[in-house]
C-alpha positions in Angstrom: -23.4 200.7 -88.7 -19.9 200.9 -87.3 -19.0 200.5 -83.7 -15.7 201.2 -82.0 -15.1 198.8 -79.2 -13.4 198.3 -76.0 -12.3 195.0 -76.8 -8.8 196.0 -77.5 -8.2 197.8 -74.2 -9.9 195.5 -72.2 -7.9 192.3 -73.7 -4.6 194.6 -73.4 -5.6 195.9 -69.9 -7.9 194.1 -68.2 -6.4 190.2 -68.7 -2.8 191.9 -67.8 -4.1 193.8 -65.0 -3.1 191.0 -62.3 0.0 189.5 -64.2 2.8 189.6 -62.2 5.7 191.5 -62.8 8.4 189.2 -62.0 11.5 190.7 -64.3 14.1 191.3 -61.7 17.1 189.5 -60.5 17.2 186.1 -59.7 17.6 186.2 -56.1 14.7 188.6 -55.5 10.9 187.6 -55.4 8.4 189.3 -57.4 6.2 191.5 -55.5 5.5 194.4 -57.7 2.2 196.4 -58.3 -0.6 195.0 -60.5 -0.2 197.8 -63.3 -2.4 197.4 -66.9 -0.3 197.8 -69.8 2.6 199.2 -68.2 3.6 196.2 -65.6 7.0 197.3 -63.5 9.9 195.1 -64.5 12.5 196.6 -62.1 15.3 194.2 -60.7 16.0 194.3 -57.4 19.8 194.4 -55.9 21.4 191.6 -54.2 21.4 193.7 -50.8 17.7 194.2 -50.7 16.3 192.0 -47.8 13.6 189.2 -48.9 10.3 190.4 -48.2 7.5 189.2 -46.3 5.5 186.3 -47.9 1.9 188.1 -48.4 1.6 191.3 -50.1 -1.8 193.3 -50.4 -2.0 195.5 -53.3 -4.6 198.4 -53.7 -4.6 200.3 -57.1 -6.3 202.8 -59.3 -6.0 204.3 -62.7 -7.5 206.5 -65.6 -7.4 206.1 -69.4 -8.4 208.8 -71.6 -8.9 207.9 -75.4 -8.4 210.8 -77.8 -11.6 210.5 -79.3 -13.7 209.0 -76.7 -14.7 209.4 -73.1 -12.3 208.4 -70.2 -12.2 205.2 -68.5 -11.2 204.2 -64.8 -10.3 201.0 -62.8 -9.7 200.0 -59.1 -8.2 197.0 -58.1 -7.4 195.3 -54.8 -5.1 191.9 -54.8 -3.6 189.2 -52.4 -0.3 187.9 -53.2 1.8 184.7 -52.0 5.4 184.2 -52.4 6.4 180.7 -53.0 10.1 179.9 -53.3 10.7 181.9 -56.6 7.3 181.9 -57.6 4.3 183.5 -56.4 0.3 183.0 -56.7 -2.0 185.6 -56.7 -5.9 186.6 -56.7 -7.5 189.7 -56.9 -10.7 191.5 -57.9 -11.1 194.8 -59.9 -13.8 197.4 -61.3 -13.5 198.7 -64.9 -15.7 201.6 -65.8 -16.0 202.6 -69.5 -18.1 204.2 -71.8 -18.4 203.4 -75.3 -19.3 205.8 -78.2 -21.3 204.0 -81.0 -22.1 206.5 -83.7 -24.3 208.9 -81.6 -25.2 206.2 -78.7 -23.3 206.6 -75.4 -22.9 203.1 -73.6 -21.4 203.2 -70.5 -20.5 199.8 -68.7 -19.0 198.6 -65.5 -16.7 195.1 -65.5 -16.4 193.6 -62.3 -13.4 191.1 -62.9 -11.7 188.3 -60.6 -8.3 187.1 -61.6 -6.1 184.2 -60.6 -2.4 184.4 -61.4 0.7 182.5 -61.1 4.3 182.8 -62.3 8.0 183.4 -60.9 11.7 184.4 -61.8 13.8 181.3 -62.4 17.6 182.4 -62.9 16.6 185.7 -64.7 13.9 183.9 -66.6 10.6 185.2 -66.0 7.0 184.0 -66.6 3.7 184.6 -65.4 0.1 183.4 -66.5 -3.5 184.4 -65.6 -7.1 183.7 -65.7 -10.0 186.1 -65.2 -13.5 186.2 -65.3 -16.5 188.5 -64.5 -19.5 190.4 -65.5 -20.1 193.5 -67.7 -22.9 195.4 -66.3 -24.7 197.5 -69.1 -25.4 201.0 -67.7 -28.3 203.6 -69.5 -28.0 204.2 -73.1 -27.5 207.9 -73.4 -29.1 209.2 -77.1 -30.0 212.4 -78.4 -33.5 212.0 -77.2 -32.4 211.1 -73.4 -31.2 207.9 -71.7 -32.9 204.6 -71.6 -32.3 201.1 -70.1 -31.6 198.1 -72.4 -34.8 196.5 -73.7 -32.5 193.3 -74.2 -29.6 191.8 -71.8 -28.8 193.9 -68.8 -25.4 192.2 -68.2 -23.0 189.5 -69.9 -20.3 187.5 -68.8 -16.3 188.4 -69.4 -13.4 186.0 -69.2 -9.6 185.9 -70.3 -6.5 183.8 -70.3 -3.1 185.3 -70.9 0.4 184.9 -69.9 3.9 186.6 -70.9 7.6 185.4 -70.8 10.9 187.4 -70.5 14.4 187.7 -69.8 16.3 189.7 -67.3 19.6 190.9 -69.2 22.0 193.1 -66.6 23.8 195.8 -68.1 25.7 196.9 -64.9 24.8 196.6 -61.0 22.2 199.1 -61.2 21.0 199.2 -65.0 18.6 196.0 -66.7 17.1 195.3 -69.8 13.9 193.0 -69.9 12.4 191.9 -73.3 8.9 190.5 -73.0 6.4 188.9 -75.3 3.0 188.8 -73.8 -0.6 187.2 -75.3 -3.7 186.7 -74.1 -7.2 185.8 -75.3 -10.5 187.5 -74.2 -14.2 187.1 -74.7 -17.0 189.3 -74.0 -20.4 190.9 -75.7 -21.1 194.3 -76.8 -24.6 195.6 -76.4 -25.9 196.9 -80.0 -28.8 199.4 -79.4 -31.8 198.7 -82.0 -32.4 202.4 -83.9 -34.7 204.5 -82.2 -38.5 204.4 -82.9 -38.3 200.9 -84.4 -39.8 199.1 -81.6 -36.7 196.7 -82.2 -35.2 194.9 -79.1 -31.3 195.7 -78.3 -28.9 192.8 -79.2 -25.4 191.7 -78.4 -22.9 190.5 -80.5 -19.9 188.2 -79.2 -16.5 190.0 -79.1 -13.7 187.3 -79.2 -10.1 189.1 -79.0 -6.6 187.7 -79.6 -4.2 190.1 -78.2 0.0 189.9 -78.5 2.8 192.3 -77.7 6.4 192.5 -77.4 8.0 194.9 -74.9 11.7 196.0 -74.5 12.3 197.9 -70.9 15.3 199.6 -69.4 15.4 200.1 -65.6 17.7 201.7 -63.2 18.0 200.8 -59.5 18.8 203.8 -57.2 18.8 205.0 -53.5 21.3 204.2 -50.9 20.5 200.2 -51.1 19.5 200.3 -54.8 15.5 199.8 -53.7 13.9 202.2 -55.6 13.3 201.7 -59.4 12.8 203.9 -62.6 12.1 202.6 -65.8 11.2 203.4 -69.4 9.4 201.0 -72.1 8.5 200.5 -75.8 6.2 198.1 -77.0 4.5 196.8 -80.3 1.0 195.4 -79.9 -1.6 193.7 -82.1 -4.9 192.9 -81.8 -7.7 190.7 -83.7 -10.4 193.4 -83.0 -9.6 196.8 -82.7 -13.0 197.7 -84.3 -16.3 196.0 -84.4 -18.9 196.4 -87.2 -22.5 195.2 -87.1 -23.1 193.0 -90.2 -25.2 195.2 -92.6 -29.2 194.9 -92.6 -29.1 192.7 -89.3 -31.3 194.9 -87.4 -33.8 195.4 -90.3 -34.1 191.6 -90.8 -35.5 190.1 -87.9 -35.6 186.6 -89.6 -31.4 187.0 -89.3 -31.3 187.4 -85.5 -30.3 184.2 -84.0 -32.7 182.4 -81.2 -29.7 183.4 -78.6 -30.4 187.2 -79.3 -26.9 187.7 -80.8 -26.2 189.6 -83.8 -23.1 188.9 -86.1 -20.4 191.2 -86.4 -17.2 192.0 -88.2 -13.9 192.5 -86.3 -11.0 194.5 -87.9 -7.5 193.8 -86.6 -4.8 196.6 -85.7 -1.1 197.1 -84.6 0.0 200.0 -82.4 2.9 201.4 -80.7 3.1 202.3 -77.0 5.9 203.9 -74.8 5.7 203.9 -70.9 7.6 205.2 -68.0 7.0 203.8 -64.3 8.7 204.2 -60.9 8.8 202.0 -57.8 9.6 203.6 -54.7 10.3 201.9 -51.0 8.4 204.3 -48.3 9.2 201.9 -45.2 10.6 198.2 -45.3 7.0 196.9 -46.0 5.3 199.7 -47.8 5.9 200.6 -51.5 4.3 203.3 -54.0 4.2 202.4 -57.4 3.2 204.9 -60.2 3.1 204.4 -64.1 2.1 206.3 -67.3 1.7 205.3 -70.8 0.8 206.4 -74.2 -0.3 204.6 -77.4 0.3 205.7 -81.0 -1.2 204.6 -84.3 -4.0 202.8 -82.5 -7.2 202.5 -85.2 -9.5 202.4 -82.1 -8.0 205.8 -81.0 -4.9 206.4 -79.0 -4.6 206.3 -75.1 -3.1 207.8 -72.3 -3.3 205.7 -69.2 -1.8 206.4 -65.5 -2.1 204.7 -62.5 -0.8 204.5 -58.7 -0.5 201.5 -56.3 0.3 200.9 -52.9 1.8 197.6 -51.6 2.0 196.3 -48.1 3.6 193.2 -47.1 3.3 191.1 -43.9 
């Protein structure tokens, strides 16, 4: 009874959503948008004036998996600049639908994140912690839709960080290699086979995700305060596909009292390319856009895009 889980997308996307993009010149603070799996790393030119200490960011995006339905997310975050570092808090909603055999399982994730980091002589570091809830939607089957007969929601949490180095190639060109790692844990609802009278149960889904990214960014415009960048990353996860242990639904004696089933997790490695642009609309208002595409992913290749507005004050 194979299930393709959202664990990889959540670990790589949700945990990193509020990671700061501090990969920029050593005299510039970090205030880029919170973009999942395609964080901006554009260095600022020395003539750019220091921004206001507070920044509020409103973001939204979509992700489309080749062999599955679309996902979408919205977020709101507040960042406080502290010297060359920052602290950040944010809230986000992620909606996705998981296809298990012939069953569609929509879920809404509501996640809060606290993060901190900074740029220290062109060395950049970020860390974050997330906690939230996954609300299970109605289970859609060939015979219609129904509510879960078991749990209606479950907890979700994640921890992560990244570390990188800005390498200036010229006054307006920069290369930034970055390493990132995260751990996320949530649960997947496992619908019982129809007409069996069994209760829907969950599996525990711990997920480690690691990645390495190489970015190249170009500052342009009269004051070099607009940026465009390309990135290439190699990623790995411990939980790309999750499979219920055979026979668990058939033998109730094997179901733990906690209502959790056993599951087997399959690791995977994949490539991802991305492009982003950061544009200064006014002295304190910025627009950020990004797009990315994954390749050779066991759970299905994904195309993602997002947009953010940042207002400093």
